[in-house]
PyMOL Python script that loads the backbone (N, CA, C, O; Angstrom):
from pymol import cmd

cmd.read_pdbstr("""\
ATOM      1  N   MET A   1     140.635  90.193  84.823  1.00  0.00           N
ATOM      2  CA  MET A   1     139.975  91.395  84.440  1.00  0.00           C
ATOM      3  C   MET A   1     139.172  91.875  85.665  1.00  0.00           C
ATOM      4  O   MET A   1     138.473  91.075  86.289  1.00  0.00           O
ATOM      5  N   SER A   2     139.263  93.167  86.016  1.00  0.00           N
ATOM      6  CA  SER A   2     138.512  93.705  87.138  1.00  0.00           C
ATOM      7  C   SER A   2     137.037  93.833  86.776  1.00  0.00           C
ATOM      8  O   SER A   2     136.664  93.832  85.603  1.00  0.00           O
ATOM      9  N   ALA A   3     136.214  93.943  87.802  1.00  0.00           N
ATOM     10  CA  ALA A   3     134.756  94.055  87.572  1.00  0.00           C
ATOM     11  C   ALA A   3     134.378  95.336  86.830  1.00  0.00           C
ATOM     12  O   ALA A   3     133.322  95.398  86.201  1.00  0.00           O
ATOM     13  N   ASN A   4     135.240  96.365  86.901  1.00  0.00           N
ATOM     14  CA  ASN A   4     134.947  97.629  86.254  1.00  0.00           C
ATOM     15  C   ASN A   4     135.381  97.681  84.792  1.00  0.00           C
ATOM     16  O   ASN A   4     135.055  98.633  84.082  1.00  0.00           O
ATOM     17  N   MET A   5     136.101  96.682  84.346  1.00  0.00           N
ATOM     18  CA  MET A   5     136.601  96.703  82.981  1.00  0.00           C
ATOM     19  C   MET A   5     135.749  95.788  82.099  1.00  0.00           C
ATOM     20  O   MET A   5     135.250  94.756  82.547  1.00  0.00           O
ATOM     21  N   MET A   6     135.599  96.187  80.856  1.00  0.00           N
ATOM     22  CA  MET A   6     134.809  95.440  79.936  1.00  0.00           C
ATOM     23  C   MET A   6     135.690  95.105  78.724  1.00  0.00           C
ATOM     24  O   MET A   6     136.397  95.974  78.215  1.00  0.00           O
ATOM     25  N   PRO A   7     135.651  93.859  78.266  1.00  0.00           N
ATOM     26  CA  PRO A   7     136.467  93.539  77.096  1.00  0.00           C
ATOM     27  C   PRO A   7     136.094  94.428  75.924  1.00  0.00           C
ATOM     28  O   PRO A   7     134.936  94.822  75.778  1.00  0.00           O
ATOM     29  N   ALA A   8     137.086  94.748  75.081  1.00  0.00           N
ATOM     30  CA  ALA A   8     136.853  95.646  73.958  1.00  0.00           C
ATOM     31  C   ALA A   8     135.824  95.073  72.986  1.00  0.00           C
ATOM     32  O   ALA A   8     135.179  95.835  72.265  1.00  0.00           O
ATOM     33  N   SER A   9     135.654  93.750  72.947  1.00  0.00           N
ATOM     34  CA  SER A   9     134.736  93.157  71.998  1.00  0.00           C
ATOM     35  C   SER A   9     133.288  93.353  72.379  1.00  0.00           C
ATOM     36  O   SER A   9     132.407  93.149  71.543  1.00  0.00           O
ATOM     37  N   LEU A  10     133.006  93.745  73.619  1.00  0.00           N
ATOM     38  CA  LEU A  10     131.638  93.936  74.054  1.00  0.00           C
ATOM     39  C   LEU A  10     131.205  95.386  73.797  1.00  0.00           C
ATOM     40  O   LEU A  10     131.945  96.325  74.091  1.00  0.00           O
ATOM     41  N   SER A  11     130.032  95.551  73.261  1.00  0.00           N
ATOM     42  CA  SER A  11     129.534  96.895  73.024  1.00  0.00           C
ATOM     43  C   SER A  11     128.964  97.473  74.327  1.00  0.00           C
ATOM     44  O   SER A  11     128.395  96.728  75.126  1.00  0.00           O
ATOM     45  N   PRO A  12     129.105  98.773  74.553  1.00  0.00           N
ATOM     46  CA  PRO A  12     128.656  99.362  75.812  1.00  0.00           C
ATOM     47  C   PRO A  12     127.128  99.439  75.913  1.00  0.00           C
ATOM     48  O   PRO A  12     126.590  99.399  77.019  1.00  0.00           O
ATOM     49  N   GLY A  13     126.426  99.548  74.795  1.00  0.00           N
ATOM     50  CA  GLY A  13     124.979  99.693  74.828  1.00  0.00           C
ATOM     51  C   GLY A  13     124.285  98.334  74.828  1.00  0.00           C
ATOM     52  O   GLY A  13     124.839  97.344  74.349  1.00  0.00           O
ATOM     53  N   PRO A  14     123.079  98.296  75.364  1.00  0.00           N
ATOM     54  CA  PRO A  14     122.357  97.037  75.405  1.00  0.00           C
ATOM     55  C   PRO A  14     121.823  96.653  74.031  1.00  0.00           C
ATOM     56  O   PRO A  14     121.480  97.517  73.224  1.00  0.00           O
ATOM     57  N   LYS A  15     121.758  95.398  73.784  1.00  0.00           N
ATOM     58  CA  LYS A  15     121.062  94.919  72.582  1.00  0.00           C
ATOM     59  C   LYS A  15     119.617  94.630  73.030  1.00  0.00           C
ATOM     60  O   LYS A  15     119.379  93.931  74.015  1.00  0.00           O
ATOM     61  N   VAL A  16     118.673  95.190  72.277  1.00  0.00           N
ATOM     62  CA  VAL A  16     117.257  95.076  72.635  1.00  0.00           C
ATOM     63  C   VAL A  16     116.527  94.484  71.463  1.00  0.00           C
ATOM     64  O   VAL A  16     116.715  94.888  70.316  1.00  0.00           O
ATOM     65  N   ARG A  17     115.683  93.511  71.771  1.00  0.00           N
ATOM     66  CA  ARG A  17     114.862  92.880  70.733  1.00  0.00           C
ATOM     67  C   ARG A  17     113.420  93.006  71.148  1.00  0.00           C
ATOM     68  O   ARG A  17     113.038  92.623  72.253  1.00  0.00           O
ATOM     69  N   ILE A  18     112.599  93.564  70.224  1.00  0.00           N
ATOM     70  CA  ILE A  18     111.158  93.662  70.443  1.00  0.00           C
ATOM     71  C   ILE A  18     110.517  92.463  69.726  1.00  0.00           C
ATOM     72  O   ILE A  18     110.714  92.272  68.526  1.00  0.00           O
ATOM     73  N   THR A  19     109.753  91.662  70.473  1.00  0.00           N
ATOM     74  CA  THR A  19     109.038  90.555  69.863  1.00  0.00           C
ATOM     75  C   THR A  19     107.564  90.692  70.168  1.00  0.00           C
ATOM     76  O   THR A  19     107.166  91.389  71.101  1.00  0.00           O
ATOM     77  N   LEU A  20     106.754  90.011  69.359  1.00  0.00           N
ATOM     78  CA  LEU A  20     105.303  90.082  69.508  1.00  0.00           C
ATOM     79  C   LEU A  20     104.733  88.710  69.779  1.00  0.00           C
ATOM     80  O   LEU A  20     105.242  87.711  69.271  1.00  0.00           O
ATOM     81  N   THR A  21     103.683  88.652  70.574  1.00  0.00           N
ATOM     82  CA  THR A  21     102.934  87.403  70.713  1.00  0.00           C
ATOM     83  C   THR A  21     102.146  87.223  69.401  1.00  0.00           C
ATOM     84  O   THR A  21     102.144  88.104  68.542  1.00  0.00           O
ATOM     85  N   ALA A  22     101.484  86.075  69.266  1.00  0.00           N
ATOM     86  CA  ALA A  22     100.684  85.829  68.045  1.00  0.00           C
ATOM     87  C   ALA A  22      99.597  86.882  67.921  1.00  0.00           C
ATOM     88  O   ALA A  22      99.355  87.398  66.830  1.00  0.00           O
ATOM     89  N   ALA A  23      98.935  87.208  69.036  1.00  0.00           N
ATOM     90  CA  ALA A  23      97.872  88.231  68.996  1.00  0.00           C
ATOM     91  C   ALA A  23      98.433  89.599  68.606  1.00  0.00           C
ATOM     92  O   ALA A  23      97.814  90.344  67.845  1.00  0.00           O
ATOM     93  N   GLY A  24      99.623  89.916  69.144  1.00  0.00           N
ATOM     94  CA  GLY A  24     100.245  91.202  68.791  1.00  0.00           C
ATOM     95  C   GLY A  24     100.626  91.245  67.344  1.00  0.00           C
ATOM     96  O   GLY A  24     100.416  92.260  66.680  1.00  0.00           O
ATOM     97  N   GLN A  25     101.185  90.166  66.831  1.00  0.00           N
ATOM     98  CA  GLN A  25     101.583  90.110  65.422  1.00  0.00           C
ATOM     99  C   GLN A  25     100.355  90.225  64.485  1.00  0.00           C
ATOM    100  O   GLN A  25     100.391  90.937  63.482  1.00  0.00           O
ATOM    101  N   ASN A  26      99.290  89.518  64.835  1.00  0.00           N
ATOM    102  CA  ASN A  26      98.076  89.594  64.035  1.00  0.00           C
ATOM    103  C   ASN A  26      97.526  91.009  64.020  1.00  0.00           C
ATOM    104  O   ASN A  26      97.085  91.495  62.978  1.00  0.00           O
ATOM    105  N   HIS A  27      97.548  91.678  65.175  1.00  0.00           N
ATOM    106  CA  HIS A  27      97.039  93.063  65.257  1.00  0.00           C
ATOM    107  C   HIS A  27      97.865  93.995  64.383  1.00  0.00           C
ATOM    108  O   HIS A  27      97.313  94.810  63.644  1.00  0.00           O
ATOM    109  N   VAL A  28      99.189  93.876  64.463  1.00  0.00           N
ATOM    110  CA  VAL A  28     100.076  94.742  63.652  1.00  0.00           C
ATOM    111  C   VAL A  28      99.838  94.507  62.180  1.00  0.00           C
ATOM    112  O   VAL A  28      99.702  95.466  61.422  1.00  0.00           O
ATOM    113  N   LEU A  29      99.784  93.261  61.754  1.00  0.00           N
ATOM    114  CA  LEU A  29      99.586  92.939  60.344  1.00  0.00           C
ATOM    115  C   LEU A  29      98.205  93.382  59.857  1.00  0.00           C
ATOM    116  O   LEU A  29      98.087  93.967  58.781  1.00  0.00           O
ATOM    117  N   ARG A  30      97.164  93.107  60.640  1.00  0.00           N
ATOM    118  CA  ARG A  30      95.798  93.418  60.242  1.00  0.00           C
ATOM    119  C   ARG A  30      95.575  94.918  60.073  1.00  0.00           C
ATOM    120  O   ARG A  30      94.767  95.344  59.247  1.00  0.00           O
ATOM    121  N   ASN A  31      96.300  95.719  60.866  1.00  0.00           N
ATOM    122  CA  ASN A  31      96.058  97.162  60.886  1.00  0.00           C
ATOM    123  C   ASN A  31      97.181  97.966  60.172  1.00  0.00           C
ATOM    124  O   ASN A  31      97.221  99.193  60.266  1.00  0.00           O
ATOM    125  N   GLY A  32      98.075  97.270  59.471  1.00  0.00           N
ATOM    126  CA  GLY A  32      99.123  97.976  58.716  1.00  0.00           C
ATOM    127  C   GLY A  32     100.072  98.758  59.580  1.00  0.00           C
ATOM    128  O   GLY A  32     100.524  99.834  59.188  1.00  0.00           O
ATOM    129  N   LEU A  33     100.390  98.234  60.762  1.00  0.00           N
ATOM    130  CA  LEU A  33     101.232  98.980  61.715  1.00  0.00           C
ATOM    131  C   LEU A  33     102.708  98.611  61.622  1.00  0.00           C
ATOM    132  O   LEU A  33     103.502  99.029  62.465  1.00  0.00           O
ATOM    133  N   GLY A  34     103.083  97.836  60.613  1.00  0.00           N
ATOM    134  CA  GLY A  34     104.488  97.422  60.443  1.00  0.00           C
ATOM    135  C   GLY A  34     105.461  98.562  60.421  1.00  0.00           C
ATOM    136  O   GLY A  34     106.488  98.480  61.095  1.00  0.00           O
ATOM    137  N   PRO A  35     105.197  99.654  59.669  1.00  0.00           N
ATOM    138  CA  PRO A  35     106.157 100.768  59.663  1.00  0.00           C
ATOM    139  C   PRO A  35     106.331 101.418  61.041  1.00  0.00           C
ATOM    140  O   PRO A  35     107.434 101.835  61.396  1.00  0.00           O
ATOM    141  N   ARG A  36     105.253 101.503  61.809  1.00  0.00           N
ATOM    142  CA  ARG A  36     105.380 102.098  63.148  1.00  0.00           C
ATOM    143  C   ARG A  36     106.123 101.144  64.079  1.00  0.00           C
ATOM    144  O   ARG A  36     106.898 101.584  64.928  1.00  0.00           O
ATOM    145  N   LEU A  37     105.894  99.851  63.925  1.00  0.00           N
ATOM    146  CA  LEU A  37     106.644  98.881  64.728  1.00  0.00           C
ATOM    147  C   LEU A  37     108.126  98.957  64.402  1.00  0.00           C
ATOM    148  O   LEU A  37     108.965  98.824  65.294  1.00  0.00           O
ATOM    149  N   ALA A  38     108.458  99.168  63.135  1.00  0.00           N
ATOM    150  CA  ALA A  38     109.872  99.308  62.717  1.00  0.00           C
ATOM    151  C   ALA A  38     110.514 100.520  63.404  1.00  0.00           C
ATOM    152  O   ALA A  38     111.675 100.465  63.809  1.00  0.00           O
ATOM    153  N   VAL A  39     109.759 101.602  63.531  1.00  0.00           N
ATOM    154  CA  VAL A  39     110.303 102.800  64.239  1.00  0.00           C
ATOM    155  C   VAL A  39     110.561 102.464  65.692  1.00  0.00           C
ATOM    156  O   VAL A  39     111.599 102.831  66.241  1.00  0.00           O
ATOM    157  N   LEU A  40     109.604 101.751  66.334  1.00  0.00           N
ATOM    158  CA  LEU A  40     109.811 101.373  67.723  1.00  0.00           C
ATOM    159  C   LEU A  40     111.058 100.483  67.873  1.00  0.00           C
ATOM    160  O   LEU A  40     111.851 100.672  68.795  1.00  0.00           O
ATOM    161  N   MET A  41     111.220  99.528  66.973  1.00  0.00           N
ATOM    162  CA  MET A  41     112.384  98.664  67.032  1.00  0.00           C
ATOM    163  C   MET A  41     113.690  99.439  66.848  1.00  0.00           C
ATOM    164  O   MET A  41     114.697  99.148  67.495  1.00  0.00           O
ATOM    165  N   GLU A  42     113.656 100.400  65.981  1.00  0.00           N
ATOM    166  CA  GLU A  42     114.866 101.231  65.720  1.00  0.00           C
ATOM    167  C   GLU A  42     115.246 102.016  66.966  1.00  0.00           C
ATOM    168  O   GLU A  42     116.432 102.202  67.242  1.00  0.00           O
ATOM    169  N   HIS A  43     114.260 102.475  67.720  1.00  0.00           N
ATOM    170  CA  HIS A  43     114.530 103.315  68.879  1.00  0.00           C
ATOM    171  C   HIS A  43     114.636 102.522  70.185  1.00  0.00           C
ATOM    172  O   HIS A  43     114.969 103.092  71.224  1.00  0.00           O
ATOM    173  N   ALA A  44     114.359 101.232  70.144  1.00  0.00           N
ATOM    174  CA  ALA A  44     114.318 100.411  71.351  1.00  0.00           C
ATOM    175  C   ALA A  44     115.596 100.499  72.203  1.00  0.00           C
ATOM    176  O   ALA A  44     115.482 100.569  73.426  1.00  0.00           O
ATOM    177  N   PRO A  45     116.802 100.498  71.622  1.00  0.00           N
ATOM    178  CA  PRO A  45     117.987 100.600  72.472  1.00  0.00           C
ATOM    179  C   PRO A  45     118.067 101.895  73.298  1.00  0.00           C
ATOM    180  O   PRO A  45     118.710 101.927  74.348  1.00  0.00           O
ATOM    181  N   ARG A  46     117.417 102.949  72.821  1.00  0.00           N
ATOM    182  CA  ARG A  46     117.426 104.225  73.554  1.00  0.00           C
ATOM    183  C   ARG A  46     116.281 104.338  74.560  1.00  0.00           C
ATOM    184  O   ARG A  46     116.433 105.007  75.582  1.00  0.00           O
ATOM    185  N   ILE A  47     115.145 103.703  74.295  1.00  0.00           N
ATOM    186  CA  ILE A  47     113.978 103.900  75.172  1.00  0.00           C
ATOM    187  C   ILE A  47     113.615 102.673  76.007  1.00  0.00           C
ATOM    188  O   ILE A  47     112.605 102.691  76.711  1.00  0.00           O
ATOM    189  N   HIS A  48     114.418 101.609  75.944  1.00  0.00           N
ATOM    190  CA  HIS A  48     114.037 100.393  76.633  1.00  0.00           C
ATOM    191  C   HIS A  48     113.816 100.574  78.126  1.00  0.00           C
ATOM    192  O   HIS A  48     113.000  99.867  78.718  1.00  0.00           O
ATOM    193  N   THR A  49     114.523 101.501  78.741  1.00  0.00           N
ATOM    194  CA  THR A  49     114.342 101.702  80.193  1.00  0.00           C
ATOM    195  C   THR A  49     112.988 102.288  80.507  1.00  0.00           C
ATOM    196  O   THR A  49     112.535 102.189  81.647  1.00  0.00           O
ATOM    197  N   ALA A  50     112.328 102.888  79.553  1.00  0.00           N
ATOM    198  CA  ALA A  50     110.990 103.465  79.766  1.00  0.00           C
ATOM    199  C   ALA A  50     109.888 102.450  79.558  1.00  0.00           C
ATOM    200  O   ALA A  50     108.724 102.754  79.823  1.00  0.00           O
ATOM    201  N   LEU A  51     110.213 101.251  79.091  1.00  0.00           N
ATOM    202  CA  LEU A  51     109.204 100.247  78.814  1.00  0.00           C
ATOM    203  C   LEU A  51     109.208  99.184  79.909  1.00  0.00           C
ATOM    204  O   LEU A  51     110.077  98.313  79.931  1.00  0.00           O
ATOM    205  N   ALA A  52     108.246  99.256  80.807  1.00  0.00           N
ATOM    206  CA  ALA A  52     108.157  98.290  81.890  1.00  0.00           C
ATOM    207  C   ALA A  52     106.970  97.360  81.640  1.00  0.00           C
ATOM    208  O   ALA A  52     106.061  97.701  80.884  1.00  0.00           O
ATOM    209  N   SER A  53     106.980  96.202  82.268  1.00  0.00           N
ATOM    210  CA  SER A  53     105.878  95.272  82.142  1.00  0.00           C
ATOM    211  C   SER A  53     104.567  95.967  82.487  1.00  0.00           C
ATOM    212  O   SER A  53     104.461  96.668  83.494  1.00  0.00           O
ATOM    213  N   GLY A  54     103.566  95.756  81.623  1.00  0.00           N
ATOM    214  CA  GLY A  54     102.265  96.383  81.818  1.00  0.00           C
ATOM    215  C   GLY A  54     102.088  97.703  81.105  1.00  0.00           C
ATOM    216  O   GLY A  54     100.956  98.157  80.942  1.00  0.00           O
ATOM    217  N   ASP A  55     103.173  98.342  80.672  1.00  0.00           N
ATOM    218  CA  ASP A  55     103.058  99.642  79.942  1.00  0.00           C
ATOM    219  C   ASP A  55     102.369  99.442  78.599  1.00  0.00           C
ATOM    220  O   ASP A  55     102.517  98.419  77.931  1.00  0.00           O
ATOM    221  N   ARG A  56     101.612 100.469  78.240  1.00  0.00           N
ATOM    222  CA  ARG A  56     100.932 100.444  76.956  1.00  0.00           C
ATOM    223  C   ARG A  56     101.825 101.120  75.913  1.00  0.00           C
ATOM    224  O   ARG A  56     102.527 102.089  76.201  1.00  0.00           O
ATOM    225  N   VAL A  57     101.774 100.573  74.687  1.00  0.00           N
ATOM    226  CA  VAL A  57     102.564 101.081  73.559  1.00  0.00           C
ATOM    227  C   VAL A  57     101.587 101.380  72.434  1.00  0.00           C
ATOM    228  O   VAL A  57     100.931 100.478  71.914  1.00  0.00           O
ATOM    229  N   ALA A  58     101.495 102.649  72.061  1.00  0.00           N
ATOM    230  CA  ALA A  58     100.543 103.066  71.040  1.00  0.00           C
ATOM    231  C   ALA A  58     101.231 103.094  69.665  1.00  0.00           C
ATOM    232  O   ALA A  58     102.141 103.891  69.435  1.00  0.00           O
ATOM    233  N   LEU A  59     100.791 102.229  68.771  1.00  0.00           N
ATOM    234  CA  LEU A  59     101.287 102.223  67.414  1.00  0.00           C
ATOM    235  C   LEU A  59     100.240 102.865  66.471  1.00  0.00           C
ATOM    236  O   LEU A  59     100.452 102.973  65.263  1.00  0.00           O
ATOM    237  N   SER A  60      99.134 103.275  67.054  1.00  0.00           N
ATOM    238  CA  SER A  60      98.108 103.947  66.256  1.00  0.00           C
ATOM    239  C   SER A  60      97.483 105.045  67.124  1.00  0.00           C
ATOM    240  O   SER A  60      97.798 105.175  68.306  1.00  0.00           O
ATOM    241  N   GLU A  61      96.602 105.821  66.516  1.00  0.00           N
ATOM    242  CA  GLU A  61      95.962 106.896  67.236  1.00  0.00           C
ATOM    243  C   GLU A  61      94.861 106.417  68.190  1.00  0.00           C
ATOM    244  O   GLU A  61      94.435 107.167  69.067  1.00  0.00           O
ATOM    245  N   SER A  62      94.405 105.187  68.025  1.00  0.00           N
ATOM    246  CA  SER A  62      93.302 104.655  68.824  1.00  0.00           C
ATOM    247  C   SER A  62      93.814 104.062  70.128  1.00  0.00           C
ATOM    248  O   SER A  62      94.561 103.083  70.119  1.00  0.00           O
ATOM    249  N   ALA A  63      93.414 104.651  71.246  1.00  0.00           N
ATOM    250  CA  ALA A  63      93.848 104.159  72.558  1.00  0.00           C
ATOM    251  C   ALA A  63      93.296 102.781  72.875  1.00  0.00           C
ATOM    252  O   ALA A  63      93.833 102.085  73.737  1.00  0.00           O
ATOM    253  N   THR A  64      92.228 102.374  72.189  1.00  0.00           N
ATOM    254  CA  THR A  64      91.675 101.043  72.427  1.00  0.00           C
ATOM    255  C   THR A  64      92.419  99.957  71.655  1.00  0.00           C
ATOM    256  O   THR A  64      92.093  98.776  71.776  1.00  0.00           O
ATOM    257  N   GLN A  65      93.400 100.345  70.874  1.00  0.00           N
ATOM    258  CA  GLN A  65      94.160  99.387  70.047  1.00  0.00           C
ATOM    259  C   GLN A  65      95.613  99.290  70.444  1.00  0.00           C
ATOM    260  O   GLN A  65      96.436  98.807  69.667  1.00  0.00           O
ATOM    261  N   ASP A  66      95.945  99.740  71.639  1.00  0.00           N
ATOM    262  CA  ASP A  66      97.332  99.725  72.070  1.00  0.00           C
ATOM    263  C   ASP A  66      97.859  98.293  72.265  1.00  0.00           C
ATOM    264  O   ASP A  66      97.103  97.375  72.584  1.00  0.00           O
ATOM    265  N   LEU A  67      99.129  98.135  72.070  1.00  0.00           N
ATOM    266  CA  LEU A  67      99.848  96.941  72.524  1.00  0.00           C
ATOM    267  C   LEU A  67     100.286  97.194  73.960  1.00  0.00           C
ATOM    268  O   LEU A  67     100.236  98.333  74.425  1.00  0.00           O
ATOM    269  N   TYR A  68     100.706  96.170  74.658  1.00  0.00           N
ATOM    270  CA  TYR A  68     101.247  96.401  75.999  1.00  0.00           C
ATOM    271  C   TYR A  68     102.441  95.481  76.182  1.00  0.00           C
ATOM    272  O   TYR A  68     102.574  94.450  75.522  1.00  0.00           O
ATOM    273  N   VAL A  69     103.322  95.900  77.122  1.00  0.00           N
ATOM    274  CA  VAL A  69     104.501  95.113  77.424  1.00  0.00           C
ATOM    275  C   VAL A  69     104.096  93.946  78.309  1.00  0.00           C
ATOM    276  O   VAL A  69     103.787  94.120  79.487  1.00  0.00           O
ATOM    277  N   LEU A  70     104.103  92.753  77.722  1.00  0.00           N
ATOM    278  CA  LEU A  70     103.736  91.543  78.457  1.00  0.00           C
ATOM    279  C   LEU A  70     104.810  91.201  79.470  1.00  0.00           C
ATOM    280  O   LEU A  70     104.526  90.952  80.642  1.00  0.00           O
ATOM    281  N   ARG A  71     106.061  91.195  78.995  1.00  0.00           N
ATOM    282  CA  ARG A  71     107.189  90.935  79.916  1.00  0.00           C
ATOM    283  C   ARG A  71     108.495  91.346  79.265  1.00  0.00           C
ATOM    284  O   ARG A  71     108.596  91.550  78.055  1.00  0.00           O
ATOM    285  N   ARG A  72     109.470  91.455  80.118  1.00  0.00           N
ATOM    286  CA  ARG A  72     110.838  91.757  79.682  1.00  0.00           C
ATOM    287  C   ARG A  72     111.672  90.595  80.197  1.00  0.00           C
ATOM    288  O   ARG A  72     111.427  90.091  81.293  1.00  0.00           O
ATOM    289  N   ARG A  73     112.648  90.171  79.419  1.00  0.00           N
ATOM    290  CA  ARG A  73     113.530  89.117  79.889  1.00  0.00           C
ATOM    291  C   ARG A  73     114.902  89.283  79.250  1.00  0.00           C
ATOM    292  O   ARG A  73     115.043  89.836  78.159  1.00  0.00           O
ATOM    293  N   VAL A  74     115.891  88.793  79.955  1.00  0.00           N
ATOM    294  CA  VAL A  74     117.264  88.829  79.434  1.00  0.00           C
ATOM    295  C   VAL A  74     117.533  87.447  78.826  1.00  0.00           C
ATOM    296  O   VAL A  74     117.341  86.423  79.482  1.00  0.00           O
ATOM    297  N   VAL A  75     117.972  87.432  77.585  1.00  0.00           N
ATOM    298  CA  VAL A  75     118.259  86.213  76.860  1.00  0.00           C
ATOM    299  C   VAL A  75     119.765  86.129  76.676  1.00  0.00           C
ATOM    300  O   VAL A  75     120.381  86.998  76.058  1.00  0.00           O
ATOM    301  N   VAL A  76     120.349  85.064  77.226  1.00  0.00           N
ATOM    302  CA  VAL A  76     121.792  84.844  77.074  1.00  0.00           C
ATOM    303  C   VAL A  76     121.978  83.905  75.882  1.00  0.00           C
ATOM    304  O   VAL A  76     121.573  82.743  75.915  1.00  0.00           O
ATOM    305  N   GLU A  77     122.595  84.435  74.836  1.00  0.00           N
ATOM    306  CA  GLU A  77     122.861  83.663  73.637  1.00  0.00           C
ATOM    307  C   GLU A  77     124.313  83.214  73.645  1.00  0.00           C
ATOM    308  O   GLU A  77     125.048  83.531  74.581  1.00  0.00           O
ATOM    309  N   THR A  78     124.736  82.495  72.640  1.00  0.00           N
ATOM    310  CA  THR A  78     126.085  81.968  72.574  1.00  0.00           C
ATOM    311  C   THR A  78     127.148  83.059  72.698  1.00  0.00           C
ATOM    312  O   THR A  78     128.130  82.886  73.421  1.00  0.00           O
ATOM    313  N   ARG A  79     126.960  84.179  71.999  1.00  0.00           N
ATOM    314  CA  ARG A  79     127.952  85.216  72.003  1.00  0.00           C
ATOM    315  C   ARG A  79     127.408  86.587  72.449  1.00  0.00           C
ATOM    316  O   ARG A  79     128.092  87.599  72.296  1.00  0.00           O
ATOM    317  N   ASP A  80     126.225  86.623  72.979  1.00  0.00           N
ATOM    318  CA  ASP A  80     125.615  87.921  73.289  1.00  0.00           C
ATOM    319  C   ASP A  80     124.586  87.799  74.386  1.00  0.00           C
ATOM    320  O   ASP A  80     124.127  86.702  74.703  1.00  0.00           O
ATOM    321  N   VAL A  81     124.228  88.922  74.960  1.00  0.00           N
ATOM    322  CA  VAL A  81     123.150  89.030  75.923  1.00  0.00           C
ATOM    323  C   VAL A  81     122.176  90.069  75.354  1.00  0.00           C
ATOM    324  O   VAL A  81     122.581  91.170  74.979  1.00  0.00           O
ATOM    325  N   VAL A  82     120.898  89.710  75.296  1.00  0.00           N
ATOM    326  CA  VAL A  82     119.901  90.563  74.684  1.00  0.00           C
ATOM    327  C   VAL A  82     118.746  90.781  75.643  1.00  0.00           C
ATOM    328  O   VAL A  82     118.267  89.839  76.275  1.00  0.00           O
ATOM    329  N   LEU A  83     118.299  92.029  75.750  1.00  0.00           N
ATOM    330  CA  LEU A  83     117.061  92.299  76.490  1.00  0.00           C
ATOM    331  C   LEU A  83     115.928  92.154  75.507  1.00  0.00           C
ATOM    332  O   LEU A  83     115.875  92.858  74.498  1.00  0.00           O
ATOM    333  N   GLU A  84     115.018  91.241  75.798  1.00  0.00           N
ATOM    334  CA  GLU A  84     113.871  91.010  74.954  1.00  0.00           C
ATOM    335  C   GLU A  84     112.616  91.607  75.600  1.00  0.00           C
ATOM    336  O   GLU A  84     112.298  91.318  76.753  1.00  0.00           O
ATOM    337  N   ILE A  85     111.926  92.429  74.846  1.00  0.00           N
ATOM    338  CA  ILE A  85     110.691  93.054  75.304  1.00  0.00           C
ATOM    339  C   ILE A  85     109.561  92.447  74.468  1.00  0.00           C
ATOM    340  O   ILE A  85     109.522  92.603  73.248  1.00  0.00           O
ATOM    341  N   ILE A  86     108.653  91.759  75.142  1.00  0.00           N
ATOM    342  CA  ILE A  86     107.593  91.048  74.465  1.00  0.00           C
ATOM    343  C   ILE A  86     106.299  91.866  74.545  1.00  0.00           C
ATOM    344  O   ILE A  86     105.822  92.194  75.631  1.00  0.00           O
ATOM    345  N   LEU A  87     105.752  92.183  73.387  1.00  0.00           N
ATOM    346  CA  LEU A  87     104.518  92.961  73.311  1.00  0.00           C
ATOM    347  C   LEU A  87     103.340  92.054  72.963  1.00  0.00           C
ATOM    348  O   LEU A  87     103.478  91.103  72.194  1.00  0.00           O
ATOM    349  N   ASP A  88     102.182  92.366  73.542  1.00  0.00           N
ATOM    350  CA  ASP A  88     100.958  91.618  73.286  1.00  0.00           C
ATOM    351  C   ASP A  88      99.865  92.591  72.970  1.00  0.00           C
ATOM    352  O   ASP A  88     100.008  93.794  73.190  1.00  0.00           O
ATOM    353  N   PHE A  89      98.767  92.079  72.454  1.00  0.00           N
ATOM    354  CA  PHE A  89      97.608  92.911  72.134  1.00  0.00           C
ATOM    355  C   PHE A  89      96.399  92.403  72.884  1.00  0.00           C
ATOM    356  O   PHE A  89      96.101  91.208  72.885  1.00  0.00           O
ATOM    357  N   MET A  90      95.707  93.329  73.524  1.00  0.00           N
ATOM    358  CA  MET A  90      94.460  93.016  74.179  1.00  0.00           C
ATOM    359  C   MET A  90      93.541  94.207  73.984  1.00  0.00           C
ATOM    360  O   MET A  90      93.807  95.282  74.522  1.00  0.00           O
ATOM    361  N   PRO A  91      92.462  94.041  73.224  1.00  0.00           N
ATOM    362  CA  PRO A  91      91.578  95.187  72.995  1.00  0.00           C
ATOM    363  C   PRO A  91      91.014  95.724  74.304  1.00  0.00           C
ATOM    364  O   PRO A  91      90.670  94.964  75.210  1.00  0.00           O
ATOM    365  N   ILE A  92      90.928  97.019  74.381  1.00  0.00           N
ATOM    366  CA  ILE A  92      90.424  97.703  75.575  1.00  0.00           C
ATOM    367  C   ILE A  92      89.140  98.408  75.204  1.00  0.00           C
ATOM    368  O   ILE A  92      89.051  99.054  74.160  1.00  0.00           O
ATOM    369  N   GLY A  93      88.140  98.278  76.070  1.00  0.00           N
ATOM    370  CA  GLY A  93      86.903  99.001  75.854  1.00  0.00           C
ATOM    371  C   GLY A  93      85.959  98.192  75.094  1.00  0.00           C
ATOM    372  O   GLY A  93      84.848  98.642  74.812  1.00  0.00           O
TER     373      GLY A  93
END
""", "prot")
cmd.dss("prot")
cmd.show_as("cartoon", "prot")
cmd.util.cbc("prot")
cmd.orient("prot")
C-alpha cells in the first residue's frame, strides 16, 4: 500500500476523546456543567485543532472558572488511534 492510500476500514476523521483530571471532573460535577461538557465532546472532532496545551475552555460564563487544556496526546489502542485532550481546573483570581 502506498503512503498516500488509506485502507477502507480506517475513517478519514480523527477520533478525539476529551478527558478530565480529578479536579476538572469535580469542578464540572459541582457546578452542573455536564451538559456543556457533552456539547464540547460532541464537537471535539471538528474543533480539536483549535485546542492547544494551555488554552482555556469556558464551560460557564465565569472567566475565573475556566478549564484549561493540560495536555494533548495520541493514544494508540489495539484497533484505533485516538487524540486525547486532557482538561484540568485551576481557579483563577
